N, C-alpha and C positions, 0 to 999 in steps of 0.2 A: 269592516265588511263593506265592499263597494255595493251600493244599492241605488236603484231608481224605482220610485213608486208612483204610478199614475193614479189619478182620481178625477172625478168630475163627469164621468160617463153616465149614460142613462137612456131613458126612453123619452123622445121628444117628437113633436108633430112636425110635419113638413112646414118649412119656413121658420122654424124655431132656432134657438141659439143654445150653445153650450160652451163652457170654458173648461178645458182640460188642464190639469196641473201635473207637473212631474217634479217630485221632491227627491233631491239627491242627498246621499250621505256616504261617508267613508272615503271621500276623495276630494281633491281641490277642485271645486266646481268650475271656477272661472278659468281653468286650464283646458276645459273640455268644450268642444262644439256639441251642440244638442240637436237632435233631429226627432221629428214626429213621423211615424210610419203607420200604415194601416193594412189590415188584411181582412178581406171579405170572405165569406164561406166559399170554398172551392177555388179561390184565386190566390195568386202569389202576393206576398207582402210587397207593398209599394211605398215609395217615399211620398210624403206630403209637404214637409217644409223643414228647413234647418236654419240654425242661427249660430253665428260665430261666438267665440269665447267672450268677447266684450259686449255682444249684442249689436254691434255696429252694422254687421252684414247679415242679410237674411236671404234665403233661397226658397223658392216655391217650385217644387218638382212637378207637381200636377198643375192643372189649370185652375186651381182653386184660389189663386192669389187674391182675387177680389172678395172672396167670402171668408177666407181663413187668414188669421194674423198670428204670427209666432212672436213671442217675446220671452225675456228672462229677467230675473232679479237675482243678481249674484250675491247680494247681501242675505237673501233668504234661501239661497241654494235651490231655486225653483225656476222651472221653465213653464211656459203656458202656451196653449193653442186655443185662441178664440175662434169659434166657428159660428157662422151666421147663415141665414137663408138655407138651412139644411134641407137636403133632398134624400129620398129613399136610397139612392145609390151611395150615399155617404155612410150607410150602415156597415159597420166593420168593428173589429177590435183595433183600438188605437194604442200604439206602443211609443214610448219615448226611448231614445238611445243616445249613447255618448261616445265620442271619439276624442282622444287627447290631442291637443294642439294641431288641429286640422289646417291645411294650407290650400290655397287656390279655391277653385269652384267645383271640383269634382268629388268632394268627399261626402256629399249628401246622398249616399248609396247604402243599401242594406249591407253589402259586403264590407264596407269601410267601418262600420260601427263596431265598437269594442265591448260595450256594456249595454244590456237591454233590461227594460222593466218587464213586468208580467202582463201588462196590457189592461185596458179598460174598455168595456163594451159600449158602443154607441149605436142606438137603434132609432131610426127615423121612420115614423109610421105615417102612412097616408090615410 
């Protein structure tokens, strides 16, 4: 069974940090690009960051590149999103997603993803 499971969310104060994890199972992890997306209440799901199959290329869809860092460990079948200097507007459900053998730079989109996790809640309190 193909599966992505997010973890690491929680309640954090403004300025704090969290590291989200995305554990994959049931498929060949290093053949899939991985993306992190988020959805705040009443808003559409939006891209945050994506990483290529090897981890060599990273993409930051939002303006969070300076605060967020995406990475992956193919030996552990796990991807990560390190978030720092968190703001109240970062509050959302964070999802990881996967797409097989992505090419180019336009694949880091909600519509391109083939497999989704169920999400993990991140709440930043002021």
